[in-house]
VEXDREN-2710 file (C-alpha; in Angstrom, 1 decimal):
% VEXDREN-2710
k/r/px/py/pz
1/MET/-57.7/23.2/54.5
2/LYS/-54.1/22.4/54.1
3/MET/-54.9/19.1/52.6
4/LYS/-56.7/20.8/49.7
5/ILE/-53.8/23.1/48.6
6/PRO/-51.8/20.4/46.6
7/ALA/-55.0/19.5/44.7
8/LEU/-55.7/23.2/44.0
9/LEU/-52.2/23.8/42.8
10/ALA/-52.4/20.7/40.6
11/SER/-55.6/21.9/39.0
12/LEU/-54.1/25.4/38.5
13/CYS/-51.1/23.9/36.8
14/LEU/-53.2/21.9/34.5
15/PHE/-55.3/24.9/33.6
16/ALA/-52.2/27.0/33.0
17/GLY/-50.9/24.2/30.7
18/ALA/-54.1/24.2/28.8
19/VAL/-54.0/27.9/28.3
20/SER/-50.3/27.9/27.1
21/ALA/-50.6/24.9/24.9
22/ALA/-49.6/26.0/21.3
23/GLN/-52.6/26.2/19.1
24/LEU/-53.4/27.5/15.6
25/ASN/-56.8/28.5/14.1
26/ALA/-57.1/28.5/10.4
27/TYR/-59.3/28.9/7.4
28/SER/-58.6/26.5/4.5
29/ILE/-59.5/26.9/0.9
30/MET/-57.6/23.7/0.2
31/PRO/-60.1/20.8/0.0
32/GLU/-60.8/19.4/3.4
33/LYS/-59.5/15.9/2.6
34/TYR/-56.1/17.4/1.9
35/ALA/-56.2/20.2/4.5
36/SER/-56.8/17.6/7.3
37/LYS/-53.7/15.6/6.2
38/VAL/-51.6/18.8/6.0
39/PHE/-52.6/20.1/9.4
40/ALA/-52.2/16.7/11.0
41/GLN/-48.7/16.4/9.7
42/PHE/-47.9/20.0/10.9
43/THR/-49.1/19.0/14.4
44/LYS/-47.0/15.8/14.2
45/ASP/-43.9/17.8/13.2
46/THR/-44.4/20.8/15.6
47/GLY/-46.7/19.8/18.4
48/ILE/-49.0/22.7/17.5
49/LYS/-52.7/21.7/17.4
50/VAL/-54.8/23.1/14.6
51/LYS/-58.5/24.0/14.4
52/PHE/-59.7/24.8/11.0
53/LEU/-62.8/25.5/8.9
54/ARG/-63.0/24.9/5.1
55/PHE/-64.6/27.5/2.8
56/SER/-64.5/28.4/-0.9
57/SER/-62.2/31.3/-1.7
58/GLY/-65.0/33.9/-1.9
59/GLU/-66.5/32.9/1.4
60/ALA/-63.1/32.8/3.1
61/LEU/-62.2/36.3/1.9
62/ALA/-65.6/37.7/2.9
63/ARG/-65.3/36.2/6.4
64/LEU/-61.8/37.6/6.9
65/ALA/-62.9/41.0/5.7
66/ALA/-65.9/40.9/8.1
67/GLU/-63.6/39.8/11.0
68/LYS/-60.8/42.2/10.3
69/LYS/-61.2/44.2/13.5
70/ASN/-61.3/41.0/15.6
71/PRO/-59.6/38.1/13.6
72/GLN/-61.0/34.7/14.4
73/VAL/-58.2/32.8/12.7
74/ASP/-54.4/33.1/12.5
75/VAL/-53.6/31.8/9.1
76/MET/-55.1/30.8/5.8
77/LEU/-54.1/27.8/3.8
78/GLY/-54.8/27.3/0.1
79/GLY/-56.7/29.1/-2.5
80/PRO/-55.3/31.1/-5.5
81/ALA/-52.9/33.9/-4.8
82/ASP/-55.2/36.6/-6.3
83/VAL/-57.5/36.0/-3.3
84/TYR/-54.6/36.9/-1.0
85/ALA/-53.6/39.9/-3.2
86/ALA/-57.2/41.2/-2.9
87/GLY/-57.1/40.6/0.8
88/ALA/-53.8/42.4/1.2
89/GLU/-55.4/45.4/-0.4
90/GLN/-58.1/45.3/2.3
91/GLY/-55.5/45.0/5.1
92/ILE/-56.4/41.4/5.9
93/PHE/-52.9/39.8/5.7
94/GLU/-49.7/40.5/7.5
95/ALA/-46.5/40.8/5.5
96/TYR/-44.2/37.9/6.5
97/VAL/-41.4/36.4/4.4
98/PRO/-41.1/32.7/5.5
99/ALA/-37.7/31.2/6.3
100/GLY/-36.3/29.2/3.4
101/SER/-38.5/30.7/0.8
102/LYS/-35.5/31.6/-1.4
103/ALA/-36.1/28.2/-3.1
104/ILE/-39.5/29.5/-4.4
105/PRO/-39.3/31.6/-7.6
106/SER/-40.4/35.3/-7.3
107/GLU/-43.4/34.7/-9.6
108/PHE/-44.8/32.3/-6.9
109/LYS/-44.7/34.7/-4.0
110/ASP/-45.5/38.2/-3.0
111/LYS/-42.5/40.4/-2.8
112/LYS/-43.7/41.9/0.5
113/GLY/-44.6/38.6/1.9
114/TYR/-48.4/38.9/2.1
115/TRP/-48.6/35.4/0.6
116/THR/-46.3/32.6/-0.5
117/GLY/-47.1/29.9/-3.0
118/VAL/-47.0/26.3/-2.0
119/GLY/-48.2/24.8/-5.3
120/VAL/-49.0/25.5/-8.9
121/ILE/-52.4/24.3/-10.3
122/PRO/-53.2/24.9/-14.0
123/LEU/-56.8/24.7/-15.2
124/CYS/-57.9/21.7/-17.2
125/PHE/-60.9/19.9/-18.8
126/LEU/-62.3/16.9/-17.0
127/THR/-64.6/14.8/-19.2
128/ASN/-66.5/11.6/-18.7
129/THR/-65.3/9.0/-21.2
130/LYS/-68.6/7.2/-21.4
131/PHE/-70.3/10.5/-22.4
132/LEU/-67.6/10.9/-25.1
133/ALA/-68.2/7.4/-26.4
134/LYS/-72.0/7.7/-26.4
135/ASN/-71.8/11.0/-28.3
136/LYS/-68.9/9.9/-30.6
137/MET/-66.8/12.8/-29.5
138/GLN/-63.2/13.4/-28.6
139/ALA/-62.2/15.0/-25.3
140/PRO/-62.0/18.8/-25.6
141/THR/-58.6/20.2/-26.6
142/LYS/-59.4/23.9/-27.0
143/TRP/-61.8/26.3/-25.4
144/ALA/-64.2/26.5/-28.4
145/ASP/-64.9/22.8/-28.1
146/LEU/-67.1/23.5/-25.1
147/LEU/-69.6/25.3/-27.5
148/ASP/-70.4/22.0/-29.2
149/PRO/-74.2/21.6/-29.1
150/ARG/-73.7/18.0/-27.8
151/TYR/-72.6/19.6/-24.5
152/LYS/-76.0/21.2/-24.2
153/ASN/-77.0/20.9/-20.5
154/ASN/-73.9/18.8/-19.9
155/LEU/-71.3/21.2/-18.5
156/GLN/-70.7/21.9/-14.8
157/MET/-68.2/24.4/-13.5
158/ALA/-67.8/26.8/-10.6
159/ASP/-69.7/30.0/-9.8
160/ALA/-67.5/33.1/-9.9
161/ARG/-69.3/34.6/-7.0
162/THR/-67.9/32.0/-4.6
163/SER/-65.0/30.2/-6.3
164/GLY/-61.4/30.9/-7.1
165/THR/-61.5/28.2/-9.8
166/ALA/-64.2/30.2/-11.6
167/THR/-62.3/33.5/-11.4
168/GLU/-59.2/31.6/-12.8
169/ARG/-61.4/30.5/-15.7
170/ILE/-62.2/34.1/-16.4
171/TYR/-58.6/35.2/-16.3
172/SER/-57.6/32.4/-18.7
173/LEU/-60.3/33.4/-21.2
174/VAL/-59.3/37.1/-21.0
175/LYS/-55.7/36.2/-21.6
176/VAL/-56.4/33.9/-24.4
177/MET/-59.2/35.9/-26.2
178/GLY/-59.1/39.4/-24.9
179/GLU/-61.7/40.8/-22.5
180/LYS/-64.5/41.5/-24.9
181/GLU/-64.3/38.2/-26.6
182/ALA/-63.9/36.3/-23.3
183/PHE/-67.2/37.5/-22.0
184/LYS/-68.9/36.9/-25.3
185/PHE/-67.6/33.4/-25.3
186/GLN/-68.8/32.8/-21.7
187/LYS/-72.3/33.9/-22.6
188/GLN/-72.3/31.4/-25.5
189/MET/-70.9/28.6/-23.2
190/ASN/-73.5/29.4/-20.6
191/ALA/-76.1/27.9/-23.0
192/ASN/-74.4/24.5/-22.4
193/VAL/-74.1/24.8/-18.6
194/GLN/-76.2/22.5/-16.5
195/MET/-75.1/24.0/-13.2
196/TYR/-72.6/26.4/-11.6
197/THR/-71.3/25.0/-8.3
198/LYS/-70.4/26.9/-5.2
199/SER/-66.9/25.3/-4.9
200/GLY/-64.3/24.7/-7.6
201/ALA/-64.4/20.9/-7.2
202/GLY/-68.2/20.8/-6.9
203/GLY/-68.9/19.6/-10.5
204/ALA/-66.1/16.9/-10.6
205/MET/-68.1/14.1/-9.0
206/PRO/-71.2/14.7/-11.2
207/ILE/-68.9/14.3/-14.2
208/ALA/-67.3/11.2/-12.6
209/THR/-70.7/9.5/-12.2
210/GLY/-72.1/10.6/-15.6
211/GLN/-74.6/13.2/-14.4
212/CYS/-73.0/15.5/-16.9
213/GLY/-70.3/15.4/-19.5
214/SER/-67.5/17.8/-18.9
215/GLY/-66.2/20.9/-17.0
216/ILE/-63.3/23.1/-16.1
217/PHE/-61.3/22.5/-12.9
218/TYR/-58.0/23.0/-11.3
219/ILE/-55.8/19.9/-12.0
220/VAL/-55.7/19.0/-8.3
221/ASP/-59.4/18.4/-8.3
222/ALA/-59.5/16.6/-11.6
223/LEU/-56.7/14.3/-10.7
224/ASP/-58.4/13.4/-7.4
225/ILE/-61.4/12.1/-9.4
226/GLN/-59.2/10.2/-11.9
227/GLN/-57.2/8.6/-9.1
228/GLN/-60.4/7.3/-7.5
229/GLY/-60.9/5.2/-10.7
230/TYR/-63.8/7.0/-12.3
231/PRO/-64.1/6.9/-16.1
232/VAL/-62.7/10.3/-16.9
233/THR/-60.0/11.9/-19.0
234/ILE/-58.0/15.0/-18.4
235/THR/-57.0/17.4/-21.2
236/TYR/-55.6/20.9/-21.5
237/PRO/-56.7/23.5/-24.0
238/SER/-54.1/24.0/-26.7
239/ASP/-54.8/27.7/-26.8
240/GLY/-53.6/28.0/-23.3
241/VAL/-54.6/28.3/-19.6
242/THR/-53.6/30.4/-16.7
243/PHE/-52.8/28.7/-13.5
244/GLY/-53.5/29.2/-9.8
245/VAL/-50.7/29.6/-7.3
246/GLU/-52.0/27.8/-4.2
247/ALA/-50.8/30.0/-1.4
248/THR/-50.7/30.6/2.4
249/GLY/-50.5/33.7/4.5
250/VAL/-50.6/35.1/8.0
251/VAL/-53.8/36.9/9.1
252/LYS/-53.1/40.5/10.3
253/GLY/-53.8/40.8/14.0
254/ALA/-53.7/37.1/14.5
255/LYS/-54.0/36.1/18.2
256/ASN/-51.5/33.2/17.6
257/SER/-49.1/35.1/15.4
258/ALA/-46.0/33.1/16.3
259/GLU/-47.7/29.8/15.6
260/ALA/-49.1/31.2/12.3
261/LYS/-45.6/32.2/11.2
262/LYS/-44.3/28.8/12.2
263/PHE/-47.0/27.2/10.0
264/VAL/-46.1/29.4/7.0
265/ASP/-42.4/28.5/7.5
266/TRP/-43.4/24.8/7.5
267/ALA/-45.8/25.1/4.6
268/THR/-43.2/26.6/2.3
269/SER/-40.4/24.2/3.3
270/LYS/-38.9/21.3/1.3
271/GLU/-40.4/18.9/3.9
272/PHE/-43.9/20.1/3.1
273/ALA/-43.3/19.9/-0.7
274/ASP/-42.0/16.3/-0.3
275/PHE/-45.1/15.5/1.8
276/ILE/-47.6/16.6/-0.7
277/VAL/-45.9/14.8/-3.6
278/LYS/-45.7/11.6/-1.5
279/ASN/-49.3/11.8/-0.4
280/LYS/-50.7/12.6/-3.9
281/ILE/-51.9/16.1/-3.0
282/ASN/-51.6/17.0/-6.6
283/TYR/-50.1/20.5/-6.7
284/ILE/-47.0/21.1/-8.7
285/PRO/-44.5/22.2/-6.0
286/THR/-43.4/25.8/-6.2
287/ARG/-40.0/24.9/-4.7
288/THR/-37.2/24.4/-7.3
289/ASP/-35.7/21.6/-5.2
290/VAL/-38.8/19.3/-5.3
291/LYS/-40.2/17.7/-8.5
292/THR/-43.3/15.5/-9.2
293/SER/-43.0/12.5/-11.5
294/ASN/-46.7/12.4/-12.6
295/PRO/-46.7/13.1/-16.4
296/ILE/-50.1/15.0/-16.3
297/LEU/-48.3/17.6/-14.1
298/ASP/-45.5/18.1/-16.6
299/THR/-45.6/21.8/-17.3
300/LYS/-43.6/21.4/-20.5
301/LYS/-46.7/19.7/-22.0
302/ILE/-49.1/22.5/-21.0
303/LYS/-49.5/25.9/-22.7
304/MET/-49.4/27.9/-19.4
305/ILE/-50.1/31.6/-19.6
306/HIS/-48.7/33.7/-16.8
307/ALA/-51.2/36.2/-15.3
308/ASP/-49.7/38.3/-12.5
309/SER/-51.4/37.8/-9.1
310/LYS/-51.5/41.5/-8.5
311/TRP/-53.3/41.9/-11.9
312/LYS/-55.8/39.2/-10.9
313/GLY/-56.4/40.8/-7.5
314/GLU/-57.0/44.2/-9.1
315/HIS/-59.5/42.8/-11.7
316/ARG/-61.2/40.1/-9.6
317/LYS/-64.2/42.1/-8.4
318/ALA/-64.8/43.8/-11.8
319/TYR/-64.7/40.5/-13.7
320/VAL/-67.0/38.8/-11.2
321/ASP/-69.5/41.7/-11.5
322/ARG/-69.3/41.6/-15.3
323/TRP/-69.8/37.8/-15.3
324/ILE/-72.9/38.2/-13.2
325/ASN/-74.3/41.0/-15.4
326/GLU/-73.3/39.8/-18.8
327/VAL/-73.1/36.0/-18.6
328/ILE/-75.7/34.5/-16.2
329/LYS/-78.4/37.2/-16.2
END
């Protein structure tokens, strides 16, 4: 019996080590190809292992709301800040101001710390250049261009019921046109829409391969397609676009709260911002001490309209409901 004690102690030590090993569970709205790189770098820098699932913003918010009494994850990465603002209203996120976030302007973070922005992503048009040549067209440069009859059954864009990109599209149109005209315009544009996709990036590849002509995306998704070498062009509407603030936040009641806060500290640091620029994860850094050299990300060349995240969060559900009832029905 005495001979078995050392082996037993060894196995208990191994078990204890496995239990105490630092771990983080996360939901990501950031595309999986980027999120996997980000979490791998976080593990490399901190030793904290990460398990994550990727969802569109509407799906992630719905899951967090359903799990509120027994959170299954500790942190969320990515997705527009209005999703976090809406979640904060439901008691989903914990207020936490990350270390070093003073380098992030106030417009890119919640003053109470329910979310902090890691990148800025304006909306843009992504258009297949072969489609343009075939139809003797120029790439769209204003919202009204998408009503051109030549786009009939040739637009793809995200579904507002599941995608933050789609709700951003609504916010842009409301800010540019006013609420009444924005929904009237969307009803007209709906006649040219081939498909509404579940995720914000869902229509980008069909445009890249010529299955349709154009669509509206966050710049991060449009640039990803262009950098893969597909025949596409990126333009911005001269009448203006709002922009998403890609954020992160700690889930209230997180089982691994310390690790979640450490992740948010890291994700809002200069090291993280330098990492996304170096790895062509195409968000415009929120930190004032990190710049990107890509000219398509030069905010001076884009008519960017500020729409407060709190305003977005407050109007999100009403605008989605109105889009369902007035645009697609």
